C-alpha positions as CSV (number, residue, x, y, z in Angstrom):
1,X,-6.2,8.7,15.5
2,X,-3.9,8.7,12.4
3,X,-6.4,8.4,9.6
4,X,-9.2,10.0,11.7
5,X,-7.0,13.1,12.3
6,X,-6.2,13.3,8.6
7,X,-9.8,12.9,7.5
8,X,-11.0,15.6,9.9
9,X,-8.2,18.0,8.8
10,X,-9.1,17.3,5.2
11,X,-12.7,18.2,5.8
12,X,-11.6,21.5,7.3
13,X,-9.4,22.1,4.3
14,X,-12.0,21.2,1.7
15,X,-13.8,24.6,1.3
16,X,-10.5,26.3,0.7
17,X,-9.4,23.5,-1.7
18,X,-12.6,23.8,-3.7
19,X,-12.3,27.6,-3.8
20,X,-8.7,27.3,-5.1
21,X,-9.6,24.7,-7.7
22,X,-12.4,26.7,-9.3
23,X,-10.8,30.2,-9.0
24,X,-7.3,29.4,-10.4
25,X,-6.0,25.9,-10.1
26,X,-8.2,24.4,-12.9
27,X,-7.2,27.2,-15.2
28,X,-3.5,26.9,-14.5
29,X,-3.5,23.1,-14.8
30,X,-5.2,23.2,-18.1
31,X,-3.4,26.3,-19.5
32,X,-0.1,26.7,-17.6
33,X,1.0,29.1,-20.3
34,X,-1.6,31.6,-19.1
35,X,0.7,32.8,-16.3
36,X,4.5,32.7,-15.5
37,X,5.7,29.8,-13.4
38,X,6.5,32.2,-10.6
39,X,2.8,33.2,-10.3
40,X,1.5,29.7,-10.5
41,X,4.0,28.4,-8.0
42,X,3.3,31.1,-5.5
43,X,-0.4,30.2,-5.6
44,X,0.3,26.5,-5.1
45,X,2.8,27.3,-2.3
46,X,0.2,29.4,-0.4
47,X,-2.2,26.5,-0.6
48,X,0.4,24.1,0.8
49,X,1.0,26.5,3.7
50,X,-2.7,26.4,4.5
51,X,-2.8,22.6,4.4
52,X,0.1,22.2,6.8
53,X,-1.3,24.8,9.2
54,X,-4.5,22.7,9.4
55,X,-2.8,19.4,9.6
56,X,-0.6,20.6,12.5
57,X,2.6,18.7,12.0
58,X,5.9,19.4,13.7
59,X,8.3,19.9,10.8
60,X,12.1,20.3,11.3
61,X,14.5,21.2,8.5
62,X,18.3,20.8,9.0
63,X,20.8,22.6,6.8
64,X,18.0,24.5,5.1
65,X,20.4,27.1,3.6
66,X,21.7,24.4,1.3
67,X,18.3,24.3,-0.3
68,X,17.0,27.8,0.0
69,X,20.1,29.9,-0.7
70,X,21.5,28.0,-3.6
71,X,22.0,30.3,-6.6
72,X,20.4,29.2,-9.8
73,X,18.4,26.1,-10.6
74,X,19.4,22.6,-9.5
75,X,18.3,19.0,-9.6
76,X,17.0,17.7,-6.3
77,X,17.2,14.1,-5.2
78,X,15.2,12.6,-2.3
79,X,13.9,9.4,-0.8
80,X,10.1,9.0,-0.9
81,X,8.1,8.1,2.2
82,X,4.6,9.6,1.5
83,X,2.4,11.0,-1.2
84,X,2.7,14.2,0.9
85,X,6.5,14.5,0.4
86,X,6.3,17.2,-2.3
87,X,4.3,19.5,0.0
88,X,7.2,19.8,2.4
89,X,9.7,20.7,-0.3
90,X,7.3,23.4,-1.7
91,X,6.7,24.7,1.8
92,X,10.4,25.5,2.2
93,X,11.3,26.7,-1.3
94,X,10.4,30.3,-2.2
95,X,11.8,29.8,-5.6
96,X,9.8,27.5,-8.0
97,X,10.5,23.8,-7.7
98,X,8.6,21.0,-9.4
99,X,8.8,17.3,-9.6
100,X,9.5,14.3,-11.7
101,X,6.8,11.7,-10.8
102,X,5.6,8.4,-12.2
103,X,2.8,8.7,-14.7
104,X,0.3,7.0,-12.4
105,X,0.3,10.1,-10.3
106,X,-1.5,11.9,-13.1
107,X,-4.6,9.8,-12.4
108,X,-5.0,11.1,-8.8
109,X,-7.7,13.8,-8.7
110,X,-6.5,17.3,-7.6
111,X,-2.9,16.2,-7.1
112,X,-2.6,15.8,-10.9
113,X,-3.9,19.4,-11.3
114,X,-1.4,20.7,-8.8
115,X,1.5,19.0,-10.6
116,X,0.4,20.3,-14.0
117,X,0.1,23.8,-12.6
118,X,3.7,23.8,-11.6
119,X,5.1,22.2,-14.8
120,X,5.8,18.7,-13.3
121,X,6.9,15.8,-15.6
122,X,5.2,12.4,-15.4
123,X,7.5,9.5,-16.3
124,X,6.6,6.2,-17.8
125,X,8.9,3.8,-16.0
126,X,8.4,1.1,-18.6
127,X,9.3,3.3,-21.6
128,X,13.0,4.1,-21.5
129,X,13.0,6.2,-24.7
130,X,10.1,8.3,-23.3
131,X,12.1,8.8,-20.1
132,X,15.1,10.0,-22.1
133,X,13.0,12.5,-24.1
134,X,11.5,13.9,-20.9
135,X,14.9,14.1,-19.2
136,X,16.2,16.1,-22.1
137,X,13.3,18.5,-21.8
138,X,13.8,18.8,-18.0
139,X,17.5,19.6,-18.6
140,X,16.4,22.5,-20.9
141,X,14.1,23.7,-18.2
142,X,16.9,23.6,-15.7
143,X,19.1,25.6,-18.0
144,X,16.6,28.4,-18.0
145,X,17.2,29.0,-14.2
146,X,13.5,29.7,-13.7
147,X,12.7,26.4,-12.0
148,X,14.4,23.5,-10.3
149,X,13.3,19.9,-10.4
150,X,13.3,17.2,-7.7
151,X,13.1,13.5,-8.4
152,X,12.3,10.7,-5.9
153,X,15.2,8.4,-6.9
154,X,13.8,5.2,-5.7
155,X,11.3,5.2,-8.6
156,X,8.4,4.8,-6.2
157,X,7.2,5.4,-2.7
158,X,8.4,3.3,0.3
159,X,5.3,1.5,1.3
160,X,6.7,-0.4,4.3
161,X,6.5,2.2,7.1
162,X,8.6,0.0,9.4
163,X,11.6,0.2,7.0
164,X,13.9,3.2,7.6
165,X,16.3,2.9,4.7
166,X,15.6,3.5,1.1
167,X,14.8,1.3,-1.8
168,X,17.7,1.2,-4.3
169,X,18.3,4.5,-6.0
170,X,18.2,4.7,-9.8
171,X,21.3,6.3,-11.1
172,X,19.5,7.4,-14.3
173,X,17.7,10.0,-12.2
174,X,20.8,12.2,-12.3
175,X,20.9,12.5,-16.1
176,X,19.1,15.9,-16.3
177,X,21.7,17.4,-14.0
178,X,24.5,16.1,-16.1
179,X,23.0,17.3,-19.4
180,X,22.2,20.7,-18.0
181,X,25.5,20.9,-16.1
182,X,23.7,21.7,-12.8
183,X,24.4,21.1,-9.2
184,X,22.7,18.4,-7.2
185,X,21.0,19.0,-3.9
186,X,19.9,15.9,-2.1
187,X,17.9,15.4,1.1
188,X,16.7,12.7,3.5
189,X,13.1,12.9,4.7
190,X,11.6,10.9,7.5
191,X,8.3,11.0,9.4
192,X,6.1,11.9,6.4
193,X,4.6,8.4,6.5
194,X,2.9,9.5,9.7
195,X,0.6,11.8,7.8
196,X,-2.1,9.2,7.8
197,X,-0.8,6.8,10.5
198,X,-1.2,6.7,14.2
199,X,1.3,8.7,16.2
200,X,4.1,6.7,17.8
201,X,3.7,6.1,21.5
202,X,4.9,9.1,23.4
203,X,4.6,11.5,20.5
204,X,2.5,14.6,21.1
205,X,2.8,15.5,17.4
206,X,3.8,13.8,14.2
207,X,7.5,14.6,13.8
208,X,8.7,15.1,10.3
209,X,12.4,15.9,9.5
210,X,14.0,17.0,6.3
211,X,17.8,17.1,6.3
212,X,19.5,18.7,3.4
213,X,23.0,17.7,2.4
214,X,25.9,19.8,1.1
215,X,25.2,20.4,-2.6
216,X,27.2,18.4,-5.1
217,X,28.7,20.8,-7.6
218,X,28.6,19.7,-11.2
219,X,32.2,20.8,-11.6
220,X,33.2,18.2,-9.0
221,X,31.5,15.2,-10.7
222,X,31.6,16.0,-14.4
223,X,34.3,13.4,-14.9
224,X,32.4,10.8,-12.9
225,X,29.5,8.6,-14.2
226,X,26.1,8.5,-12.6
227,X,26.8,5.0,-11.4
228,X,29.7,6.4,-9.3
229,X,27.8,9.4,-7.9
230,X,24.4,7.9,-7.1
231,X,25.7,5.2,-4.7
232,X,27.4,8.0,-2.7
233,X,24.1,9.9,-2.5
234,X,22.2,6.8,-1.4
235,X,24.8,5.9,1.3
236,X,24.7,9.4,2.9
237,X,20.9,9.4,2.6
238,X,20.5,6.1,4.4
239,X,23.0,7.0,7.2
240,X,21.1,10.2,7.8
241,X,17.7,8.4,7.9
242,X,18.9,6.1,10.6
243,X,20.0,9.1,12.6
244,X,16.8,11.0,12.0
245,X,14.6,8.0,13.0
246,X,16.4,7.9,16.4
247,X,16.0,11.6,16.9
248,X,12.3,11.5,16.0
249,X,11.8,8.8,18.6
250,X,13.3,11.1,21.2
251,X,11.4,14.3,20.2
252,X,8.2,14.9,22.2
253,X,7.3,18.5,21.8
254,X,4.6,19.9,24.1
């Protein structure tokens, strides 16, 4: 019932999706300057709430205060299990947060409109100089304290649903935080790959867990290189994913 459940839910969501697209999303994606980021983000967030209500997932967030009560903007780092991952971060963040995604994402209908509406950046992974220019621009956005950015540090989505641990993290993903002198908040997400897959045996719902880790203060790492810091983030993330996977297997909410 994995894909069938998703398709049925999507059909239920379609009227609201179309209404949103033609009343405000198309305008904001084409002309983001027409409204402050706070206004555009709140519209998108409301839409994400509606989507998750229809899809009926069981979402659990651990150490949420690390994410929601951090003062000022930050750079987020996460593993990537599903195209739906950004939705869960938007769901929990009242303050604007956007994403650094691969340029291919810009070809996906509707999703590309959502990303443009919240000032996301699309990265060409084959063009190093282009990445550096965009990372510089992202660092300037972070300095404004109006928006935070989250990057999926594997450089792509984990497509093997049976694999628990991450692909190797790319240490260059941390550069915007260094250039903007901002803290880093990283998280481990597991279960989002069940959005379009069959529920595991014994599950009554698709269990999705987000675990946030203690923020890394820039003042604590300013004398360390990205190649020193990223392996630590990757190690903690993978240890947490193993723990979450076991917990999700034991969760069976009625």
